PDB file of N, CA, C and O in Angstrom:
ATOM      1  N   MET A   1       0.842  -1.177   0.000  1.00  0.00           N
ATOM      2  CA  MET A   1       0.000   0.000   0.000  1.00  0.00           C
ATOM      3  C   MET A   1       0.885   1.237   0.000  1.00  0.00           C
ATOM      4  O   MET A   1       1.879   1.297   0.723  1.00  0.00           O
ATOM      5  N   LYS A   2       0.524   2.215  -0.807  1.00  0.00           N
ATOM      6  CA  LYS A   2       1.279   3.457  -0.882  1.00  0.00           C
ATOM      7  C   LYS A   2       1.092   4.278   0.390  1.00  0.00           C
ATOM      8  O   LYS A   2       0.076   4.173   1.076  1.00  0.00           O
ATOM      9  N   THR A   3       2.092   5.093   0.683  1.00  0.00           N
ATOM     10  CA  THR A   3       2.003   6.021   1.800  1.00  0.00           C
ATOM     11  C   THR A   3       0.878   7.011   1.521  1.00  0.00           C
ATOM     12  O   THR A   3       0.786   7.539   0.412  1.00  0.00           O
ATOM     13  N   PRO A   4       0.018   7.274   2.512  1.00  0.00           N
ATOM     14  CA  PRO A   4      -1.084   8.206   2.265  1.00  0.00           C
ATOM     15  C   PRO A   4      -0.585   9.633   2.042  1.00  0.00           C
ATOM     16  O   PRO A   4       0.425  10.053   2.605  1.00  0.00           O
ATOM     17  N   ILE A   5      -1.314  10.357   1.213  1.00  0.00           N
ATOM     18  CA  ILE A   5      -1.061  11.785   1.025  1.00  0.00           C
ATOM     19  C   ILE A   5      -1.579  12.487   2.268  1.00  0.00           C
ATOM     20  O   ILE A   5      -2.690  12.218   2.724  1.00  0.00           O
ATOM     21  N   LEU A   6      -0.773  13.386   2.816  1.00  0.00           N
ATOM     22  CA  LEU A   6      -1.157  14.087   4.030  1.00  0.00           C
ATOM     23  C   LEU A   6      -1.754  15.450   3.701  1.00  0.00           C
ATOM     24  O   LEU A   6      -1.097  16.304   3.107  1.00  0.00           O
ATOM     25  N   PHE A   7      -2.994  15.636   4.092  1.00  0.00           N
ATOM     26  CA  PHE A   7      -3.662  16.934   3.994  1.00  0.00           C
ATOM     27  C   PHE A   7      -3.680  17.528   5.394  1.00  0.00           C
ATOM     28  O   PHE A   7      -4.214  16.925   6.325  1.00  0.00           O
ATOM     29  N   GLU A   8      -3.096  18.713   5.538  1.00  0.00           N
ATOM     30  CA  GLU A   8      -3.151  19.431   6.805  1.00  0.00           C
ATOM     31  C   GLU A   8      -4.082  20.618   6.601  1.00  0.00           C
ATOM     32  O   GLU A   8      -3.856  21.455   5.727  1.00  0.00           O
ATOM     33  N   CYS A   9      -5.119  20.681   7.408  1.00  0.00           N
ATOM     34  CA  CYS A   9      -6.092  21.766   7.343  1.00  0.00           C
ATOM     35  C   CYS A   9      -5.917  22.593   8.606  1.00  0.00           C
ATOM     36  O   CYS A   9      -6.225  22.133   9.706  1.00  0.00           O
ATOM     37  N   LEU A  10      -5.420  23.816   8.445  1.00  0.00           N
ATOM     38  CA  LEU A  10      -5.083  24.677   9.569  1.00  0.00           C
ATOM     39  C   LEU A  10      -6.123  25.789   9.701  1.00  0.00           C
ATOM     40  O   LEU A  10      -6.504  26.428   8.720  1.00  0.00           O
ATOM     41  N   PHE A  11      -6.570  26.002  10.933  1.00  0.00           N
ATOM     42  CA  PHE A  11      -7.623  26.969  11.191  1.00  0.00           C
ATOM     43  C   PHE A  11      -7.325  27.798  12.422  1.00  0.00           C
ATOM     44  O   PHE A  11      -6.723  27.319  13.383  1.00  0.00           O
ATOM     45  N   ALA A  12      -7.756  29.054  12.380  1.00  0.00           N
ATOM     46  CA  ALA A  12      -7.806  29.877  13.586  1.00  0.00           C
ATOM     47  C   ALA A  12      -9.071  29.481  14.337  1.00  0.00           C
ATOM     48  O   ALA A  12     -10.034  29.031  13.716  1.00  0.00           O
ATOM     49  N   PRO A  13      -9.091  29.637  15.646  1.00  0.00           N
ATOM     50  CA  PRO A  13     -10.312  29.312  16.390  1.00  0.00           C
ATOM     51  C   PRO A  13     -11.501  30.114  15.856  1.00  0.00           C
ATOM     52  O   PRO A  13     -11.399  31.319  15.630  1.00  0.00           O
ATOM     53  N   GLY A  14     -12.624  29.428  15.659  1.00  0.00           N
ATOM     54  CA  GLY A  14     -13.843  30.089  15.196  1.00  0.00           C
ATOM     55  C   GLY A  14     -13.868  30.451  13.721  1.00  0.00           C
ATOM     56  O   GLY A  14     -14.714  31.241  13.303  1.00  0.00           O
ATOM     57  N   CYS A  15     -12.969  29.899  12.921  1.00  0.00           N
ATOM     58  CA  CYS A  15     -12.924  30.204  11.488  1.00  0.00           C
ATOM     59  C   CYS A  15     -14.278  29.899  10.850  1.00  0.00           C
ATOM     60  O   CYS A  15     -14.788  28.785  10.968  1.00  0.00           O
ATOM     61  N   SER A  16     -14.849  30.879  10.181  1.00  0.00           N
ATOM     62  CA  SER A  16     -16.170  30.702   9.570  1.00  0.00           C
ATOM     63  C   SER A  16     -16.145  29.781   8.351  1.00  0.00           C
ATOM     64  O   SER A  16     -17.198  29.327   7.903  1.00  0.00           O
ATOM     65  N   SER A  17     -14.972  29.502   7.814  1.00  0.00           N
ATOM     66  CA  SER A  17     -14.850  28.625   6.642  1.00  0.00           C
ATOM     67  C   SER A  17     -14.478  27.194   7.004  1.00  0.00           C
ATOM     68  O   SER A  17     -14.239  26.372   6.118  1.00  0.00           O
ATOM     69  N   HIS A  18     -14.426  26.892   8.285  1.00  0.00           N
ATOM     70  CA  HIS A  18     -13.986  25.569   8.736  1.00  0.00           C
ATOM     71  C   HIS A  18     -14.771  24.434   8.091  1.00  0.00           C
ATOM     72  O   HIS A  18     -14.190  23.575   7.427  1.00  0.00           O
ATOM     73  N   ASP A  19     -16.090  24.426   8.282  1.00  0.00           N
ATOM     74  CA  ASP A  19     -16.903  23.307   7.802  1.00  0.00           C
ATOM     75  C   ASP A  19     -16.842  23.170   6.288  1.00  0.00           C
ATOM     76  O   ASP A  19     -16.725  22.061   5.766  1.00  0.00           O
ATOM     77  N   GLU A  20     -16.920  24.287   5.584  1.00  0.00           N
ATOM     78  CA  GLU A  20     -16.873  24.264   4.116  1.00  0.00           C
ATOM     79  C   GLU A  20     -15.524  23.748   3.619  1.00  0.00           C
ATOM     80  O   GLU A  20     -15.466  22.982   2.657  1.00  0.00           O
ATOM     81  N   THR A  21     -14.452  24.163   4.266  1.00  0.00           N
ATOM     82  CA  THR A  21     -13.109  23.727   3.874  1.00  0.00           C
ATOM     83  C   THR A  21     -12.928  22.226   4.094  1.00  0.00           C
ATOM     84  O   THR A  21     -12.415  21.525   3.222  1.00  0.00           O
ATOM     85  N   MET A  22     -13.346  21.742   5.250  1.00  0.00           N
ATOM     86  CA  MET A  22     -13.209  20.313   5.531  1.00  0.00           C
ATOM     87  C   MET A  22     -14.039  19.479   4.549  1.00  0.00           C
ATOM     88  O   MET A  22     -13.584  18.433   4.086  1.00  0.00           O
ATOM     89  N   ALA A  23     -15.238  19.931   4.236  1.00  0.00           N
ATOM     90  CA  ALA A  23     -16.091  19.215   3.273  1.00  0.00           C
ATOM     91  C   ALA A  23     -15.439  19.202   1.894  1.00  0.00           C
ATOM     92  O   ALA A  23     -15.478  18.185   1.202  1.00  0.00           O
ATOM     93  N   MET A  24     -14.839  20.322   1.489  1.00  0.00           N
ATOM     94  CA  MET A  24     -14.184  20.404   0.184  1.00  0.00           C
ATOM     95  C   MET A  24     -13.014  19.431   0.104  1.00  0.00           C
ATOM     96  O   MET A  24     -12.847  18.743  -0.903  1.00  0.00           O
ATOM     97  N   VAL A  25     -12.203  19.368   1.158  1.00  0.00           N
ATOM     98  CA  VAL A  25     -11.051  18.461   1.171  1.00  0.00           C
ATOM     99  C   VAL A  25     -11.533  17.004   1.093  1.00  0.00           C
ATOM    100  O   VAL A  25     -10.969  16.203   0.348  1.00  0.00           O
ATOM    101  N   ARG A  26     -12.559  16.670   1.849  1.00  0.00           N
ATOM    102  CA  ARG A  26     -13.087  15.289   1.809  1.00  0.00           C
ATOM    103  C   ARG A  26     -13.654  14.939   0.430  1.00  0.00           C
ATOM    104  O   ARG A  26     -13.452  13.829  -0.061  1.00  0.00           O
ATOM    105  N   ARG A  27     -14.370  15.894  -0.200  1.00  0.00           N
ATOM    106  CA  ARG A  27     -14.904  15.648  -1.555  1.00  0.00           C
ATOM    107  C   ARG A  27     -13.771  15.425  -2.545  1.00  0.00           C
ATOM    108  O   ARG A  27     -13.856  14.538  -3.395  1.00  0.00           O
ATOM    109  N   LEU A  28     -12.715  16.218  -2.444  1.00  0.00           N
ATOM    110  CA  LEU A  28     -11.569  16.076  -3.342  1.00  0.00           C
ATOM    111  C   LEU A  28     -10.940  14.697  -3.196  1.00  0.00           C
ATOM    112  O   LEU A  28     -10.667  14.023  -4.189  1.00  0.00           O
ATOM    113  N   ILE A  29     -10.714  14.285  -1.964  1.00  0.00           N
ATOM    114  CA  ILE A  29     -10.114  12.973  -1.718  1.00  0.00           C
ATOM    115  C   ILE A  29     -11.010  11.865  -2.269  1.00  0.00           C
ATOM    116  O   ILE A  29     -10.521  10.927  -2.899  1.00  0.00           O
ATOM    117  N   ASP A  30     -12.315  11.967  -2.037  1.00  0.00           N
ATOM    118  CA  ASP A  30     -13.251  10.962  -2.557  1.00  0.00           C
ATOM    119  C   ASP A  30     -13.269  10.958  -4.081  1.00  0.00           C
ATOM    120  O   ASP A  30     -13.233   9.896  -4.703  1.00  0.00           O
ATOM    121  N   ARG A  31     -13.324  12.138  -4.679  1.00  0.00           N
ATOM    122  CA  ARG A  31     -13.398  12.239  -6.137  1.00  0.00           C
ATOM    123  C   ARG A  31     -12.153  11.675  -6.805  1.00  0.00           C
ATOM    124  O   ARG A  31     -12.240  11.009  -7.837  1.00  0.00           O
ATOM    125  N   LEU A  32     -10.991  11.946  -6.211  1.00  0.00           N
ATOM    126  CA  LEU A  32      -9.739  11.449  -6.780  1.00  0.00           C
ATOM    127  C   LEU A  32      -9.447  10.010  -6.389  1.00  0.00           C
ATOM    128  O   LEU A  32      -8.554   9.366  -6.941  1.00  0.00           O
ATOM    129  N   ASP A  33     -10.224   9.514  -5.417  1.00  0.00           N
ATOM    130  CA  ASP A  33     -10.064   8.136  -4.939  1.00  0.00           C
ATOM    131  C   ASP A  33      -8.607   7.853  -4.570  1.00  0.00           C
ATOM    132  O   ASP A  33      -7.989   6.915  -5.074  1.00  0.00           O
ATOM    133  N   ILE A  34      -8.079   8.693  -3.675  1.00  0.00           N
ATOM    134  CA  ILE A  34      -6.684   8.564  -3.265  1.00  0.00           C
ATOM    135  C   ILE A  34      -6.590   8.124  -1.812  1.00  0.00           C
ATOM    136  O   ILE A  34      -7.509   8.321  -1.017  1.00  0.00           O
ATOM    137  N   ASN A  35      -5.458   7.525  -1.494  1.00  0.00           N
ATOM    138  CA  ASN A  35      -5.152   7.148  -0.124  1.00  0.00           C
ATOM    139  C   ASN A  35      -4.649   8.416   0.573  1.00  0.00           C
ATOM    140  O   ASN A  35      -3.564   8.911   0.267  1.00  0.00           O
ATOM    141  N   ALA A  36      -5.438   8.930   1.499  1.00  0.00           N
ATOM    142  CA  ALA A  36      -5.085  10.201   2.130  1.00  0.00           C
ATOM    143  C   ALA A  36      -5.394  10.175   3.616  1.00  0.00           C
ATOM    144  O   ALA A  36      -6.246   9.425   4.090  1.00  0.00           O
ATOM    145  N   ARG A  37      -4.674  11.015   4.324  1.00  0.00           N
ATOM    146  CA  ARG A  37      -4.905  11.232   5.748  1.00  0.00           C
ATOM    147  C   ARG A  37      -5.121  12.730   5.941  1.00  0.00           C
ATOM    148  O   ARG A  37      -4.427  13.542   5.327  1.00  0.00           O
ATOM    149  N   ILE A  38      -6.070  13.096   6.782  1.00  0.00           N
ATOM    150  CA  ILE A  38      -6.354  14.502   7.049  1.00  0.00           C
ATOM    151  C   ILE A  38      -6.004  14.812   8.500  1.00  0.00           C
ATOM    152  O   ILE A  38      -6.484  14.151   9.422  1.00  0.00           O
ATOM    153  N   ASN A  39      -5.165  15.822   8.687  1.00  0.00           N
ATOM    154  CA  ASN A  39      -4.876  16.342  10.023  1.00  0.00           C
ATOM    155  C   ASN A  39      -5.513  17.720  10.112  1.00  0.00           C
ATOM    156  O   ASN A  39      -5.176  18.622   9.345  1.00  0.00           O
ATOM    157  N   GLU A  40      -6.424  17.873  11.039  1.00  0.00           N
ATOM    158  CA  GLU A  40      -7.059  19.157  11.288  1.00  0.00           C
ATOM    159  C   GLU A  40      -6.345  19.800  12.466  1.00  0.00           C
ATOM    160  O   GLU A  40      -6.253  19.216  13.545  1.00  0.00           O
ATOM    161  N   ILE A  41      -5.840  21.014  12.247  1.00  0.00           N
ATOM    162  CA  ILE A  41      -5.011  21.667  13.256  1.00  0.00           C
ATOM    163  C   ILE A  41      -5.592  23.033  13.590  1.00  0.00           C
ATOM    164  O   ILE A  41      -5.804  23.861  12.704  1.00  0.00           O
ATOM    165  N   THR A  42      -5.848  23.265  14.877  1.00  0.00           N
ATOM    166  CA  THR A  42      -6.283  24.577  15.335  1.00  0.00           C
ATOM    167  C   THR A  42      -5.064  25.335  15.826  1.00  0.00           C
ATOM    168  O   THR A  42      -4.325  24.859  16.688  1.00  0.00           O
ATOM    169  N   ILE A  43      -4.864  26.513  15.270  1.00  0.00           N
ATOM    170  CA  ILE A  43      -3.733  27.354  15.654  1.00  0.00           C
ATOM    171  C   ILE A  43      -4.167  28.153  16.874  1.00  0.00           C
ATOM    172  O   ILE A  43      -4.979  29.072  16.766  1.00  0.00           O
ATOM    173  N   SER A  44      -3.631  27.805  18.017  1.00  0.00           N
ATOM    174  CA  SER A  44      -4.162  28.321  19.271  1.00  0.00           C
ATOM    175  C   SER A  44      -3.573  29.650  19.725  1.00  0.00           C
ATOM    176  O   SER A  44      -4.179  30.348  20.539  1.00  0.00           O
ATOM    177  N   ASN A  45      -2.392  30.011  19.207  1.00  0.00           N
ATOM    178  CA  ASN A  45      -1.801  31.272  19.648  1.00  0.00           C
ATOM    179  C   ASN A  45      -0.797  31.779  18.614  1.00  0.00           C
ATOM    180  O   ASN A  45      -0.442  31.073  17.670  1.00  0.00           O
ATOM    181  N   HIS A  46      -0.351  33.011  18.812  1.00  0.00           N
ATOM    182  CA  HIS A  46       0.554  33.661  17.864  1.00  0.00           C
ATOM    183  C   HIS A  46       1.883  32.912  17.740  1.00  0.00           C
ATOM    184  O   HIS A  46       2.435  32.804  16.645  1.00  0.00           O
ATOM    185  N   GLU A  47       2.390  32.405  18.844  1.00  0.00           N
ATOM    186  CA  GLU A  47       3.672  31.686  18.813  1.00  0.00           C
ATOM    187  C   GLU A  47       3.576  30.430  17.948  1.00  0.00           C
ATOM    188  O   GLU A  47       4.476  30.130  17.164  1.00  0.00           O
ATOM    189  N   MET A  48       2.486  29.715  18.103  1.00  0.00           N
ATOM    190  CA  MET A  48       2.273  28.522  17.275  1.00  0.00           C
ATOM    191  C   MET A  48       2.169  28.910  15.804  1.00  0.00           C
ATOM    192  O   MET A  48       2.731  28.237  14.940  1.00  0.00           O
ATOM    193  N   ALA A  49       1.455  29.987  15.524  1.00  0.00           N
ATOM    194  CA  ALA A  49       1.292  30.458  14.144  1.00  0.00           C
ATOM    195  C   ALA A  49       2.644  30.773  13.512  1.00  0.00           C
ATOM    196  O   ALA A  49       2.897  30.399  12.367  1.00  0.00           O
ATOM    197  N   GLU A  50       3.497  31.447  14.237  1.00  0.00           N
ATOM    198  CA  GLU A  50       4.828  31.769  13.704  1.00  0.00           C
ATOM    199  C   GLU A  50       5.686  30.520  13.545  1.00  0.00           C
ATOM    200  O   GLU A  50       6.407  30.383  12.556  1.00  0.00           O
ATOM    201  N   ARG A  51       5.612  29.613  14.509  1.00  0.00           N
ATOM    202  CA  ARG A  51       6.434  28.397  14.487  1.00  0.00           C
ATOM    203  C   ARG A  51       6.125  27.532  13.260  1.00  0.00           C
ATOM    204  O   ARG A  51       7.028  26.936  12.673  1.00  0.00           O
ATOM    205  N   ILE A  52       4.844  27.466  12.877  1.00  0.00           N
ATOM    206  CA  ILE A  52       4.494  26.601  11.745  1.00  0.00           C
ATOM    207  C   ILE A  52       4.200  27.394  10.465  1.00  0.00           C
ATOM    208  O   ILE A  52       3.663  26.851   9.500  1.00  0.00           O
ATOM    209  N   ASN A  53       4.558  28.682  10.469  1.00  0.00           N
ATOM    210  CA  ASN A  53       4.377  29.535   9.280  1.00  0.00           C
ATOM    211  C   ASN A  53       2.931  29.577   8.806  1.00  0.00           C
ATOM    212  O   ASN A  53       2.642  29.345   7.632  1.00  0.00           O
ATOM    213  N   PHE A  54       2.043  29.870   9.721  1.00  0.00           N
ATOM    214  CA  PHE A  54       0.615  29.939   9.441  1.00  0.00           C
ATOM    215  C   PHE A  54       0.293  31.223   8.695  1.00  0.00           C
ATOM    216  O   PHE A  54       0.538  32.319   9.198  1.00  0.00           O
ATOM    217  N   LEU A  55      -0.262  31.084   7.485  1.00  0.00           N
ATOM    218  CA  LEU A  55      -0.555  32.237   6.637  1.00  0.00           C
ATOM    219  C   LEU A  55      -1.901  32.874   6.938  1.00  0.00           C
ATOM    220  O   LEU A  55      -2.071  34.079   6.755  1.00  0.00           O
ATOM    221  N   GLY A  56      -2.834  32.097   7.385  1.00  0.00           N
ATOM    222  CA  GLY A  56      -4.179  32.605   7.646  1.00  0.00           C
ATOM    223  C   GLY A  56      -5.168  31.466   7.605  1.00  0.00           C
ATOM    224  O   GLY A  56      -4.844  30.352   7.194  1.00  0.00           O
ATOM    225  N   SER A  57      -6.368  31.759   8.032  1.00  0.00           N
ATOM    226  CA  SER A  57      -7.377  30.717   8.185  1.00  0.00           C
ATOM    227  C   SER A  57      -8.456  30.840   7.111  1.00  0.00           C
ATOM    228  O   SER A  57      -9.032  31.910   6.910  1.00  0.00           O
ATOM    229  N   PRO A  58      -8.714  29.741   6.435  1.00  0.00           N
ATOM    230  CA  PRO A  58      -8.070  28.437   6.538  1.00  0.00           C
ATOM    231  C   PRO A  58      -6.811  28.365   5.672  1.00  0.00           C
ATOM    232  O   PRO A  58      -6.656  29.133   4.723  1.00  0.00           O
ATOM    233  N   SER A  59      -5.938  27.460   6.002  1.00  0.00           N
ATOM    234  CA  SER A  59      -4.780  27.126   5.175  1.00  0.00           C
ATOM    235  C   SER A  59      -4.792  25.623   4.955  1.00  0.00           C
ATOM    236  O   SER A  59      -5.147  24.856   5.850  1.00  0.00           O
ATOM    237  N   ILE A  60      -4.406  25.215   3.771  1.00  0.00           N
ATOM    238  CA  ILE A  60      -4.346  23.788   3.446  1.00  0.00           C
ATOM    239  C   ILE A  60      -2.954  23.482   2.928  1.00  0.00           C
ATOM    240  O   ILE A  60      -2.423  24.178   2.062  1.00  0.00           O
ATOM    241  N   ARG A  61      -2.376  22.427   3.475  1.00  0.00           N
ATOM    242  CA  ARG A  61      -1.077  21.947   3.018  1.00  0.00           C
ATOM    243  C   ARG A  61      -1.228  20.498   2.568  1.00  0.00           C
ATOM    244  O   ARG A  61      -1.952  19.715   3.183  1.00  0.00           O
ATOM    245  N   ILE A  62      -0.545  20.162   1.507  1.00  0.00           N
ATOM    246  CA  ILE A  62      -0.534  18.789   1.015  1.00  0.00           C
ATOM    247  C   ILE A  62       0.910  18.313   1.076  1.00  0.00           C
ATOM    248  O   ILE A  62       1.798  18.865   0.426  1.00  0.00           O
ATOM    249  N   ASN A  63       1.116  17.275   1.872  1.00  0.00           N
ATOM    250  CA  ASN A  63       2.466  16.763   2.128  1.00  0.00           C
ATOM    251  C   ASN A  63       3.417  17.894   2.517  1.00  0.00           C
ATOM    252  O   ASN A  63       4.563  17.943   2.070  1.00  0.00           O
ATOM    253  N   GLY A  64       2.915  18.804   3.362  1.00  0.00           N
ATOM    254  CA  GLY A  64       3.743  19.865   3.910  1.00  0.00           C
ATOM    255  C   GLY A  64       3.866  21.114   3.060  1.00  0.00           C
ATOM    256  O   GLY A  64       4.499  22.084   3.476  1.00  0.00           O
ATOM    257  N   ILE A  65       3.272  21.109   1.877  1.00  0.00           N
ATOM    258  CA  ILE A  65       3.374  22.263   0.976  1.00  0.00           C
ATOM    259  C   ILE A  65       2.036  22.986   0.932  1.00  0.00           C
ATOM    260  O   ILE A  65       1.003  22.391   0.625  1.00  0.00           O
ATOM    261  N   ASP A  66       2.070  24.279   1.244  1.00  0.00           N
ATOM    262  CA  ASP A  66       0.855  25.092   1.245  1.00  0.00           C
ATOM    263  C   ASP A  66       0.334  25.226  -0.184  1.00  0.00           C
ATOM    264  O   ASP A  66       1.113  25.420  -1.118  1.00  0.00           O
ATOM    265  N   ILE A  67      -0.980  25.123  -0.351  1.00  0.00           N
ATOM    266  CA  ILE A  67      -1.556  25.241  -1.689  1.00  0.00           C
ATOM    267  C   ILE A  67      -1.611  26.692  -2.164  1.00  0.00           C
ATOM    268  O   ILE A  67      -1.867  26.942  -3.342  1.00  0.00           O
ATOM    269  N   GLU A  68      -1.375  27.649  -1.269  1.00  0.00           N
ATOM    270  CA  GLU A  68      -1.312  29.063  -1.645  1.00  0.00           C
ATOM    271  C   GLU A  68      -0.039  29.276  -2.460  1.00  0.00           C
ATOM    272  O   GLU A  68       1.058  29.032  -1.959  1.00  0.00           O
ATOM    273  N   PRO A  69      -0.170  29.732  -3.718  1.00  0.00           N
ATOM    274  CA  PRO A  69       1.008  29.854  -4.584  1.00  0.00           C
ATOM    275  C   PRO A  69       2.131  30.742  -4.023  1.00  0.00           C
ATOM    276  O   PRO A  69       3.303  30.483  -4.295  1.00  0.00           O
ATOM    277  N   HIS A  70       1.802  31.765  -3.259  1.00  0.00           N
ATOM    278  CA  HIS A  70       2.823  32.684  -2.756  1.00  0.00           C
ATOM    279  C   HIS A  70       3.303  32.340  -1.349  1.00  0.00           C
ATOM    280  O   HIS A  70       4.031  33.119  -0.735  1.00  0.00           O
ATOM    281  N   ALA A  71       2.907  31.198  -0.846  1.00  0.00           N
ATOM    282  CA  ALA A  71       3.243  30.834   0.534  1.00  0.00           C
ATOM    283  C   ALA A  71       4.742  30.774   0.784  1.00  0.00           C
ATOM    284  O   ALA A  71       5.207  31.146   1.862  1.00  0.00           O
ATOM    285  N   MET A  72       5.492  30.315  -0.185  1.00  0.00           N
ATOM    286  CA  MET A  72       6.934  30.143   0.020  1.00  0.00           C
ATOM    287  C   MET A  72       7.676  31.478   0.098  1.00  0.00           C
ATOM    288  O   MET A  72       8.796  31.529   0.608  1.00  0.00           O
ATOM    289  N   THR A  73       7.072  32.553  -0.397  1.00  0.00           N
ATOM    290  CA  THR A  73       7.752  33.842  -0.380  1.00  0.00           C
ATOM    291  C   THR A  73       7.264  34.753   0.744  1.00  0.00           C
ATOM    292  O   THR A  73       7.845  35.813   0.977  1.00  0.00           O
ATOM    293  N   ARG A  74       6.221  34.356   1.429  1.00  0.00           N
ATOM    294  CA  ARG A  74       5.669  35.195   2.506  1.00  0.00           C
ATOM    295  C   ARG A  74       6.517  35.082   3.763  1.00  0.00           C
ATOM    296  O   ARG A  74       7.098  34.039   4.061  1.00  0.00           O
ATOM    297  N   LYS A  75       6.566  36.176   4.477  1.00  0.00           N
ATOM    298  CA  LYS A  75       7.341  36.220   5.727  1.00  0.00           C
ATOM    299  C   LYS A  75       6.484  36.608   6.933  1.00  0.00           C
ATOM    300  O   LYS A  75       6.929  36.490   8.075  1.00  0.00           O
ATOM    301  N   ALA A  76       5.259  37.069   6.681  1.00  0.00           N
ATOM    302  CA  ALA A  76       4.366  37.510   7.771  1.00  0.00           C
ATOM    303  C   ALA A  76       3.445  36.365   8.153  1.00  0.00           C
ATOM    304  O   ALA A  76       2.584  35.954   7.375  1.00  0.00           O
ATOM    305  N   PHE A  77       3.640  35.854   9.365  1.00  0.00           N
ATOM    306  CA  PHE A  77       2.830  34.751   9.849  1.00  0.00           C
ATOM    307  C   PHE A  77       2.190  35.147  11.172  1.00  0.00           C
ATOM    308  O   PHE A  77       2.685  36.031  11.870  1.00  0.00           O
ATOM    309  N   GLY A  78       1.099  34.495  11.509  1.00  0.00           N
ATOM    310  CA  GLY A  78       0.475  34.763  12.795  1.00  0.00           C
ATOM    311  C   GLY A  78      -1.029  34.675  12.727  1.00  0.00           C
ATOM    312  O   GLY A  78      -1.608  34.339  11.694  1.00  0.00           O
ATOM    313  N   LEU A  79      -1.645  34.982  13.838  1.00  0.00           N
ATOM    314  CA  LEU A  79      -3.099  35.052  13.928  1.00  0.00           C
ATOM    315  C   LEU A  79      -3.500  36.502  13.771  1.00  0.00           C
ATOM    316  O   LEU A  79      -2.907  37.394  14.377  1.00  0.00           O
ATOM    317  N   GLY A  80      -4.537  36.735  12.933  1.00  0.00           N
ATOM    318  CA  GLY A  80      -5.033  38.073  12.631  1.00  0.00           C
ATOM    319  C   GLY A  80      -5.169  38.903  13.790  1.00  0.00           C
ATOM    320  O   GLY A  80      -5.579  40.059  13.677  1.00  0.00           O
TER     321      GLY A  80
END
C-alpha cells in the first residue's frame, strides 16, 4: 500500500470557513479516490502560528506544501 497523502487543514479558532473547507477536502479525496490522511489543526496562539508559518485561516497543506502559490515567499505569519 502506498504512503497516504497528508492533507493538513489549519484553522484559527472560530474560522467561519472551517466546515466548508473540511467538506471540500473530503470531496476532493473521494473524487480522486486517493489514499489520504487529514490532520485538522487549530492554531491556538501567535507563537504557534509563527512556528508553523501559518498564513491565515483556513490554510491547506498537502504533504507539507501550502496550496497558496505565494506561501513560500511570505514572511508575515500569525493570527489576525
